[in-house]
C-alpha positions in Angstrom: 0.0 0.0 0.0 1.4 3.4 -1.0 1.1 6.3 1.4 -1.7 8.7 0.6 -0.5 12.2 -0.4 -1.0 14.9 2.1 -4.0 17.0 1.0 -4.7 20.2 3.0 -8.3 20.0 4.4 -10.8 22.8 3.6 -7.9 24.7 1.9 -10.1 27.1 -0.1 -12.3 27.8 2.9 -9.3 28.5 5.1 -7.9 31.0 2.6 -11.2 32.6 2.1 -11.7 32.9 5.9 -8.3 34.6 6.3 -8.8 36.9 3.3 -5.0 37.3 2.6 -3.9 40.7 1.3 -0.8 42.5 0.2 1.7 43.4 2.9 -0.1 41.4 5.6 1.5 38.9 7.9 0.1 35.4 8.6 1.0 32.5 10.9 0.5 28.9 9.8 0.8 27.4 13.2 0.8 23.8 12.1 3.0 24.0 9.0 3.1 20.2 8.2 3.6 19.9 4.4 3.1 23.6 3.9 -0.2 23.5 2.1 -1.9 26.4 3.8 1.3 28.5 3.8 1.8 27.9 0.1 -1.9 28.9 -0.7 -1.6 32.1 1.4 1.6 33.1 -0.3 0.1 32.4 -3.8 -3.1 34.3 -2.9 -1.4 37.7 -2.0 2.0 39.3 -1.8 2.1 38.7 1.9 4.5 37.2 4.5 3.9 33.8 6.2 5.6 32.4 9.3 5.2 28.6 9.6 5.5 26.9 12.9 6.0 23.2 13.5 7.2 21.1 16.4 8.2 18.2 14.1 11.8 18.3 13.1 10.8 16.6 9.8 9.1 19.9 8.7 12.5 21.7 8.3 13.2 20.3 4.9 9.8 21.3 3.6 10.3 24.7 5.1 13.6 25.2 3.2 11.8 24.3 0.0 9.2 27.1 0.6 11.9 29.6 1.6 13.7 28.8 -1.7 10.6 29.5 -3.7 9.2 32.5 -1.8 12.4 34.1 -0.4 12.0 36.3 2.6 8.2 36.1 2.3 8.3 32.8 4.2 10.1 31.6 7.3 9.8 28.4 9.3 10.0 28.7 13.1 10.7 25.4 14.9 8.5 25.1 18.0 5.0 24.8 19.2 2.1 27.0 18.1 1.2 27.5 21.7 4.3 29.7 21.8 3.6 31.6 18.6 3.6 35.1 20.2 7.0 34.4 21.8 8.4 32.9 18.6 7.2 35.8 16.5 8.6 38.3 19.1 12.1 36.8 18.5 11.7 38.0 14.9 10.5 41.4 15.9 6.9 40.7 15.1 4.4 41.9 17.7 1.1 41.6 15.7 -0.2 39.6 12.7 -3.2 39.7 10.4 -4.1 36.1 10.4 -3.5 32.7 12.1 -4.5 29.3 10.9 -4.3 26.0 12.8 -4.8 22.5 11.5 -5.1 20.5 14.7 -4.1 16.9 15.5 -1.7 14.6 13.7 -0.9 15.0 10.1 -1.4 12.4 7.4 2.3 12.3 6.8 3.0 11.4 10.4 0.3 8.7 10.3 1.7 7.3 7.0 5.3 6.9 8.4 5.1 3.6 10.3 8.3 4.4 12.2 6.6 7.3 13.9 4.2 4.9 15.7 1.0 6.9 15.2 -0.8 4.3 13.1 -2.6 1.1 14.3 -2.7 0.0 10.7 1.0 -0.2 10.2 3.5 -2.0 12.5 6.1 0.3 14.0 7.6 1.4 17.3 5.0 2.5 19.9 6.2 6.1 19.8 3.7 8.9 18.8 6.0 11.8 19.7 5.5 14.7 17.3 8.8 16.3 18.5 10.6 12.9 18.5 11.7 13.7 22.1 10.2 13.2 25.6 7.9 10.5 26.9 6.6 8.1 24.3 3.4 6.1 24.0 5.4 3.0 25.0 6.5 4.8 28.2 2.9 5.5 29.2 1.6 2.1 28.3 4.4 0.3 30.2 4.6 2.4 33.3 1.3 4.2 34.2 -0.9 2.8 36.9 -4.1 1.1 35.6 -6.4 3.9 36.7 -4.3 6.7 35.1 -4.1 4.7 31.8 -7.9 4.2 31.8 -8.4 7.9 32.4 -6.3 8.8 29.4 -8.2 6.4 27.2 -11.5 7.8 28.4 -10.8 11.5 28.5 -8.8 11.9 25.3 -10.0 8.9 23.3 -13.6 8.8 24.5 -13.1 5.1 24.7 -16.1 3.4 26.5 -14.0 0.3 27.1 -11.1 2.2 28.7 -11.1 0.2 32.0 -11.1 -3.2 30.3 -8.3 -2.1 27.9 -6.2 -0.7 30.8 -6.7 -3.8 32.8 -5.6 -6.0 30.0 -2.5 -3.8 29.2 -1.3 -4.0 32.8 -1.8 -7.7 32.9 0.0 -8.3 29.6 2.9 -6.0 30.2 4.0 -8.0 33.3 5.1 -10.7 30.9 6.1 -8.7 27.8 6.4 -4.9 27.6 4.6 -3.2 24.8 7.1 -2.1 22.1 5.1 -1.9 18.8 1.9 -0.5 17.5 0.8 -4.0 16.4 1.1 -5.4 19.9 -1.2 -2.8 21.3 -3.6 -2.8 18.4 -4.0 -6.6 18.5 -4.7 -6.5 22.3 -7.4 -3.8 21.8 -9.0 -5.7 19.0 -9.3 -8.8 21.2 -11.1 -6.8 23.8 -13.2 -4.1 22.1 -16.0 -5.4 19.9 -15.9 -4.3 16.3 -18.7 -1.8 15.6 -20.9 -1.7 12.5 -19.5 1.6 11.3 -16.2 0.0 10.1 -14.1 2.0 12.5 -11.1 0.0 13.8 -11.5 -0.9 17.5 -8.1 0.5 18.2 -8.9 4.0 16.9 -10.0 5.7 20.1 -7.4 4.2 22.3 -4.6 5.3 19.9 -6.1 8.8 19.7 -6.2 9.0 23.5 -2.5 8.0 23.9 -1.4 10.3 21.1 -3.1 13.3 22.6 -1.6 12.5 26.0 1.9 12.0 24.7 1.9 15.4 22.9 -0.3 17.3 25.4 -2.5 18.3 22.4 -5.4 19.7 24.4 -3.2 21.8 26.5 -1.4 23.0 23.3 -4.8 24.0 21.8 -5.7 26.1 24.8 -2.3 27.8 24.8 -2.4 28.3 21.0 -5.8 29.9 21.0 -4.8 32.3 23.8 -1.5 33.1 22.0 -3.4 33.8 18.7 -5.7 36.2 20.6 -2.7 38.1 22.0 -1.0 38.2 18.6 -3.8 39.1 16.2 -4.3 42.8 15.5 -7.9 44.2 15.2 -9.7 42.8 12.1 -7.2 39.9 12.0 -8.6 36.5 11.4 -8.3 33.1 13.1 -9.1 30.0 11.1 -9.0 26.6 13.0 -9.5 23.2 11.4 -10.3 20.4 13.9 -10.8 16.6 13.3 -12.5 15.2 16.4 -15.1 16.3 19.0 -12.5 17.1 21.7 -10.6 19.5 19.5 -13.7 21.2 18.0 -15.4 21.5 21.4 -12.3 23.4 22.8 -12.2 25.7 19.8 -16.0 26.3 19.9 -16.0 27.0 23.6 -13.1 29.4 23.4 -14.6 31.4 20.5 -18.1 31.4 22.2 -16.7 32.8 25.4 -14.5 35.4 23.6 -17.3 36.5 21.4 -19.6 37.2 24.3 -21.6 34.0 24.2 -21.0 33.2 27.8 -21.4 36.6 29.3 -23.9 35.1 31.8 -23.2 31.3 31.9 -25.9 30.6 34.5 -29.0 32.3 35.8 -27.7 31.5 39.3 -24.5 33.4 38.8 -24.4 37.2 38.5 -22.5 38.9 35.7 -19.0 39.8 36.9 -18.5 43.5 36.9 -14.9 43.1 35.7 -15.9 40.8 32.8 -13.8 41.4 29.7 -15.2 42.8 26.5 -15.6 40.4 23.6 -12.3 40.0 21.8 -13.6 38.1 18.7 -16.5 38.2 16.3 -17.6 34.9 14.9 -17.6 34.5 11.1 -20.5 32.2 10.6 -22.4 30.6 13.5 -21.7 27.1 12.5 -18.6 25.2 11.6 -17.7 24.8 7.9 -17.6 21.1 6.7 -16.1 19.7 3.6 -18.4 19.2 0.6 -19.0 16.1 -1.4 -16.3 16.9 -4.0 -13.6 17.3 -1.3 -14.7 14.1 0.4 -14.4 12.3 -2.8 -10.8 13.5 -3.3 -9.8 13.1 0.3 -11.8 10.7 2.5 -9.6 11.8 5.5 -11.4 15.1 5.5 -14.7 13.5 6.5 -14.6 14.6 10.2 -13.0 18.0 9.7 -14.6 21.2 10.9 -13.5 24.8 10.3 -14.3 27.7 12.6 -13.3 31.3 11.7 -13.4 34.4 13.9 -12.3 38.0 13.5 -10.3 39.8 16.2 -11.9 42.8 17.8 -10.1 45.8 19.3 -10.7 44.7 23.0 -7.6 43.6 24.9 -6.8 39.9 25.1 -8.4 38.1 28.0 -6.6 36.6 30.9 -7.2 33.0 32.0 -9.8 34.1 34.5 -12.0 35.9 32.0 -10.7 39.4 32.7 -8.9 41.7 30.3 -5.1 41.6 30.3 
């Protein structure tokens, strides 16, 4: 089986949402293969800073730098640190930020990265190729903590049964490969009628935990809020309910949707003014033509918002 090519999801919709213009500065916070960066650079005579935590992105970044010159630069690091990374380049405000959350198809297609339950490889899942791996978690965490990860981040209903089996099996043989873990899960979790592999949710949960993806989303959204100038746009593509819920809740709060979260709670006198305006009330989903070209886009959702002039919020809901 040949690896599927990396196809940027909702590409035209992301570019339309950001409305690139001459002289503006944009951040592609999840550079990957550079699809969004390339489209922005082609759409207007603008500047794009790509950010990626995966060392494998550096070669692709050099290719874009060679083509677009000083209009493009790749910044190694995490998008949750985008304001600090841009400050090192003397950039204090930008006109647009796009984020394509989760794991890239390139990472999934590389068996040696350990993200895929369909290909045998080391049980790794580290985007940065450093730090604690999925094998470390599976082989060392207490049963309750392991079950919690599978439930919270994978939304796996059989999390306790899987964790119990992992702990029992690892006493005899530590888990080293994706095949070992996938086969154990398939023995325990009944196959559903929707064709989804029983290992899908557990692998998702481990991957999110290994890379602190939910924490990174929270930090990235807050960093984008600080970095965007008034009328700047934020466009975020998510692929599963946890990601989309985090983005939706952030934008709802920042656009004034939670000014009075409960009739039992008074409105705080120091509540911050809305810092974003939603562009469209519902998430944008791929159409039938895109789904035919790229089945991996089926669960994607795009949310776009425009930065207002109010100061960025602090974590407690007040203005910074």
